[in-house]
C-alpha positions as CSV (number, residue, x, y, z in Angstrom):
1,M,1.6,-14.4,-11.0
2,Q,4.2,-17.2,-10.2
3,K,6.2,-15.0,-7.8
4,E,3.0,-13.8,-6.2
5,Y,2.0,-17.7,-5.6
6,N,5.4,-18.4,-4.4
7,Y,5.1,-15.7,-1.8
8,W,2.1,-17.2,-0.3
9,M,3.1,-20.8,-0.5
10,D,6.7,-20.2,0.7
11,G,7.6,-23.2,3.1
12,Y,4.6,-25.4,2.4
13,F,7.1,-28.5,1.9
14,R,8.0,-28.1,5.5
15,L,4.5,-28.9,7.1
16,S,4.0,-31.8,9.0
17,D,2.6,-33.1,12.3
18,K,5.4,-31.5,14.0
19,E,5.4,-28.2,11.9
20,T,1.7,-27.4,11.4
21,S,2.3,-24.1,10.2
22,F,5.1,-21.8,8.7
23,R,4.8,-18.2,7.5
24,R,1.5,-18.0,5.4
25,V,0.7,-21.6,5.0
26,A,-0.8,-24.1,7.5
27,I,-1.7,-27.9,7.4
28,L,-4.8,-29.0,8.9
29,P,-5.6,-32.1,10.9
30,D,-6.7,-33.9,7.6
31,G,-3.6,-33.0,5.7
32,S,-5.2,-30.2,3.6
33,I,-3.0,-27.0,3.3
34,L,-4.5,-23.8,3.3
35,N,-3.3,-20.2,3.9
36,R,-3.3,-17.4,6.4
37,Y,-2.2,-13.8,6.9
38,W,1.4,-13.3,8.5
39,D,4.2,-10.9,9.1
40,D,7.5,-11.9,9.9
41,L,8.2,-8.9,12.1
42,P,7.2,-9.2,15.6
43,A,7.2,-5.4,16.3
44,P,5.0,-2.4,16.5
45,R,4.0,-0.9,13.4
46,P,6.1,2.3,12.6
47,E,2.9,4.5,11.8
48,S,1.3,3.2,14.9
49,Y,4.1,2.6,17.3
50,H,2.6,4.3,20.3
51,E,-0.7,2.7,20.0
52,D,0.7,-0.8,19.5
53,V,3.0,-0.6,22.4
54,E,-0.2,0.6,24.6
55,M,-2.1,-2.4,23.3
56,A,0.7,-4.7,24.3
57,H,0.5,-3.5,27.9
58,S,-3.2,-4.0,28.1
59,S,-3.2,-7.4,26.3
60,A,-0.9,-9.0,29.1
61,P,-3.9,-10.1,31.2
62,F,-5.0,-12.1,28.4
63,G,-1.6,-13.9,28.0
64,V,-0.6,-12.4,24.7
65,E,3.1,-11.8,24.4
66,P,4.0,-8.5,22.8
67,G,5.9,-9.9,19.9
68,A,2.9,-12.2,19.2
69,L,0.5,-9.5,19.5
70,Y,2.3,-7.1,17.1
71,R,2.5,-9.8,14.4
72,H,-1.3,-10.6,14.8
73,I,-1.9,-6.8,14.4
74,R,0.3,-6.6,11.3
75,A,-1.1,-9.8,9.8
76,A,-4.6,-8.3,10.0
77,C,-3.3,-5.2,8.2
78,E,-2.0,-7.5,5.5
79,S,-5.7,-8.8,5.1
80,G,-6.7,-5.3,4.4
81,W,-9.7,-5.7,7.2
82,D,-7.8,-3.6,9.7
83,F,-9.5,-3.9,12.0
84,S,-12.4,-6.3,12.3
85,C,-13.8,-8.3,15.2
86,R,-13.5,-11.5,12.9
87,W,-9.6,-11.4,14.1
88,F,-10.7,-11.1,17.9
89,R,-11.3,-14.0,20.3
90,D,-13.4,-11.8,22.3
91,V,-15.5,-9.7,19.7
92,D,-15.4,-6.6,21.8
93,L,-11.8,-6.4,22.8
94,M,-8.9,-5.9,20.3
95,E,-6.5,-7.0,22.9
96,T,-7.6,-10.7,22.1
97,I,-6.6,-10.2,18.3
98,H,-5.2,-13.6,17.0
99,T,-5.2,-13.3,13.3
100,T,-2.3,-15.7,12.6
101,D,-4.5,-18.4,14.1
102,I,-7.2,-17.9,11.5
103,I,-7.4,-19.4,8.0
104,P,-9.5,-16.8,6.3
105,V,-12.2,-17.6,3.9
106,D,-11.5,-14.7,1.4
107,L,-7.8,-15.0,1.3
108,N,-8.2,-18.8,0.1
109,C,-10.6,-18.1,-2.3
110,L,-8.5,-15.6,-3.9
111,L,-5.7,-18.1,-3.9
112,Y,-8.2,-20.6,-5.7
113,E,-8.6,-18.1,-8.2
114,L,-4.9,-17.5,-8.5
115,E,-4.2,-21.3,-9.0
116,L,-6.8,-21.5,-11.8
117,T,-5.3,-18.5,-13.5
118,L,-1.8,-20.0,-13.6
119,S,-3.3,-23.2,-14.9
120,E,-4.9,-21.4,-17.7
121,A,-1.7,-19.2,-18.4
122,Y,0.5,-22.1,-18.5
123,N,-1.8,-23.9,-20.6
124,Q,-1.7,-21.1,-23.2
125,S,2.3,-20.7,-23.0
126,S,5.1,-22.5,-24.8
127,F,5.6,-24.3,-21.2
128,S,2.5,-26.0,-20.6
129,D,3.5,-28.6,-18.1
130,P,2.6,-26.8,-14.9
131,S,-1.0,-26.3,-16.1
132,I,-2.3,-29.7,-14.9
133,Y,-0.3,-29.0,-11.6
134,F,-2.2,-26.0,-10.7
135,L,-5.6,-27.3,-11.8
136,Q,-5.1,-30.1,-9.2
137,K,-4.1,-27.5,-6.7
138,A,-7.1,-25.6,-7.1
139,E,-9.4,-28.6,-6.9
140,K,-7.7,-29.8,-3.6
141,R,-8.3,-26.3,-2.2
142,K,-11.8,-26.1,-3.4
143,K,-12.6,-29.2,-1.6
144,A,-10.8,-28.2,1.5
145,M,-12.3,-24.9,1.8
146,I,-16.1,-26.4,1.4
147,K,-15.1,-28.8,4.2
148,H,-13.6,-26.5,6.5
149,F,-15.3,-23.2,6.1
150,W,-18.8,-24.4,5.7
151,D,-20.5,-24.3,9.2
152,D,-23.5,-26.5,8.9
153,D,-25.1,-24.8,12.1
154,K,-25.0,-21.5,10.8
155,K,-25.3,-22.5,7.1
156,F,-22.7,-20.0,6.2
157,F,-18.9,-19.9,5.3
158,M,-16.9,-19.0,8.5
159,D,-13.1,-18.4,9.0
160,Y,-11.5,-21.5,10.6
161,D,-9.7,-21.2,13.8
162,L,-6.3,-23.2,13.6
163,A,-5.7,-23.3,17.5
164,L,-9.2,-24.7,18.2
165,N,-9.8,-26.7,15.0
166,K,-13.2,-25.3,14.4
167,S,-15.0,-22.4,12.8
168,T,-14.7,-18.7,14.4
169,T,-17.9,-17.2,15.7
170,V,-18.0,-13.8,13.6
171,M,-20.2,-13.8,10.5
172,S,-18.7,-11.6,7.9
173,L,-19.0,-10.9,4.4
174,A,-15.7,-13.0,3.8
175,G,-18.6,-15.7,3.6
176,I,-19.6,-14.2,0.2
177,F,-16.3,-15.1,-1.5
178,P,-17.0,-18.8,-2.3
179,L,-20.1,-17.4,-4.3
180,F,-18.0,-14.8,-6.0
181,T,-15.4,-17.5,-7.0
182,K,-18.2,-19.9,-7.8
183,I,-16.9,-23.0,-5.9
184,V,-20.2,-23.8,-4.2
185,T,-23.4,-25.9,-4.6
186,N,-26.8,-24.2,-5.3
187,E,-27.7,-25.4,-1.7
188,H,-24.8,-23.4,-0.1
189,A,-25.6,-20.5,-2.2
190,H,-29.2,-20.5,-1.2
191,H,-28.2,-20.5,2.7
192,V,-25.6,-17.7,2.1
193,H,-28.3,-15.6,0.2
194,E,-30.8,-16.0,3.0
195,H,-28.2,-14.6,5.5
196,I,-27.3,-11.8,3.1
197,A,-30.9,-10.9,2.3
198,S,-32.0,-11.0,6.0
199,S,-29.1,-10.0,7.9
200,F,-26.1,-8.4,6.0
201,L,-28.3,-6.2,3.7
202,K,-29.1,-2.7,5.3
203,K,-30.4,0.5,4.1
204,G,-27.5,1.7,2.4
205,G,-25.9,-1.7,1.4
206,V,-24.2,-4.7,3.0
207,V,-22.4,-4.4,6.3
208,S,-18.9,-6.2,6.6
209,S,-19.8,-8.0,9.6
210,L,-22.8,-8.4,11.9
211,H,-21.3,-7.4,15.1
212,E,-20.8,-3.7,16.3
213,S,-17.4,-3.8,17.9
214,G,-16.2,0.0,17.1
215,Q,-13.8,-1.3,14.4
216,Q,-14.2,0.1,11.0
217,W,-14.5,-3.1,9.3
218,D,-17.6,-4.0,11.2
219,L,-21.2,-3.1,11.6
220,P,-22.6,-0.4,10.9
221,N,-20.0,0.3,8.1
222,G,-20.3,-0.9,4.3
223,W,-17.2,-0.6,2.0
224,A,-17.3,-0.4,-1.6
225,P,-15.3,-3.6,-2.4
226,M,-17.7,-5.6,-0.4
227,Q,-20.7,-4.3,-2.2
228,Y,-19.2,-5.2,-5.5
229,L,-18.0,-8.7,-4.4
230,T,-21.5,-9.4,-2.9
231,Y,-23.4,-8.1,-5.9
232,K,-21.2,-10.5,-8.2
233,G,-21.5,-13.5,-5.9
234,L,-25.1,-13.1,-5.8
235,R,-25.7,-12.8,-9.5
236,N,-23.3,-15.7,-10.1
237,Y,-26.2,-17.8,-8.4
238,E,-28.9,-15.9,-10.0
239,F,-30.1,-14.2,-7.0
240,Y,-30.8,-11.0,-9.2
241,E,-33.4,-9.3,-7.2
242,T,-31.3,-9.1,-4.0
243,A,-28.2,-8.2,-6.2
244,E,-30.2,-5.3,-7.7
245,E,-31.6,-4.1,-4.5
246,L,-28.1,-4.0,-3.1
247,K,-26.8,-1.9,-6.1
248,K,-29.9,0.5,-5.7
249,R,-29.2,1.1,-2.0
250,W,-25.5,1.5,-2.3
251,V,-25.7,4.0,-5.2
252,A,-28.4,6.0,-3.6
253,L,-26.1,6.3,-0.5
254,N,-23.2,7.5,-2.4
255,D,-25.3,9.9,-4.4
256,K,-27.0,11.3,-0.9
257,V,-23.7,11.7,0.6
258,F,-22.1,13.4,-2.5
259,K,-25.0,15.8,-2.7
260,Q,-24.6,16.8,0.9
261,T,-20.8,17.0,1.0
262,G,-19.5,17.2,-2.5
263,K,-17.3,14.1,-1.8
264,M,-17.1,10.5,-2.3
265,M,-16.2,8.6,1.0
266,E,-13.8,5.8,1.9
267,K,-16.7,3.9,3.7
268,Y,-20.3,4.6,4.7
269,N,-22.8,4.0,7.6
270,V,-25.1,1.7,5.8
271,V,-27.2,1.2,8.8
272,D,-28.2,4.7,9.6
273,I,-27.6,6.3,6.3
274,D,-28.2,9.9,8.1
275,L,-24.8,9.3,10.1
276,P,-21.4,9.2,9.0
277,A,-19.2,6.0,9.2
278,G,-16.7,5.8,12.0
279,G,-14.9,3.6,14.2
280,G,-11.2,2.4,13.9
281,E,-8.0,4.2,14.1
282,Y,-8.5,7.3,12.0
283,P,-11.2,9.6,10.5
284,N,-13.1,8.8,7.7
285,Q,-11.4,9.6,4.6
286,D,-12.5,12.0,1.7
287,G,-12.7,10.5,-1.6
288,F,-11.4,7.1,-2.3
289,G,-10.5,5.1,-5.6
290,W,-12.5,2.0,-4.8
291,T,-15.7,3.9,-4.0
292,N,-15.3,6.0,-7.2
293,G,-14.5,3.1,-9.4
294,I,-17.1,0.9,-8.0
295,Y,-19.9,3.5,-8.3
296,L,-18.9,4.0,-11.9
297,W,-19.0,0.3,-12.6
298,M,-22.3,0.0,-11.0
299,M,-23.8,2.8,-12.9
300,N,-22.4,1.3,-16.2
301,N,-22.7,-2.4,-15.8
302,P,-25.6,-4.8,-15.4
């Protein structure tokens, strides 16, 4: 766990007014240190070399240098959300991807959990001194996340654009992570729940974002991990009815597709449950560990 934390925090001591970001750490105008996705190699992905080079040609009119574009693409892959319009300046154009400019809600919530876990682990070890250090780190991160991710106009947790020093524009299920990690007030949670119930929840579960960009991590697709995270986040703040409705719809869609095809799928179209999921760089995959695991978990846990 310590090695994992060191990986994400590498170079934090270098941050200053003159060097506001380094690898996966960045300092915000108020001195808060938060994390981003990053890749050291400004080169095309080996598995998508041709596609990335073609993208570099088409991104030239947007003023994006090829090396920077490749790094933004690789950083988005590190996030697991490859790809979503939450990483784009223009939500319909992947050529405007700028992942390393974005401080993501979900990543920082997960690192908050890691800091708490390290604090607890050190507290139970023979070398307990770092326990207080990590607890303090977690508290600082929590305050910074609530301050910078909460968008008071949208009443939702949004990613933060480092270059513009303001929230990004895409509402995505990254905004459920503060409920999943239990860092927010009941008032914050109430507003997030309203968005989930009225906008994200569709016939087959929750969509990953509210914009249909043609990318696989955007509307109309739903992904198993996001159903679990949303379900748990809602239950953490006692929105039991919406959580149960989400579970019922997702499980029913899994069952429906399995009866038709004999397969569990990587992702599902949760908006039109009679159509398959699509978008992205490759066809929908048959069978997937997280779909299987979360289906079983939902069937066997309250």
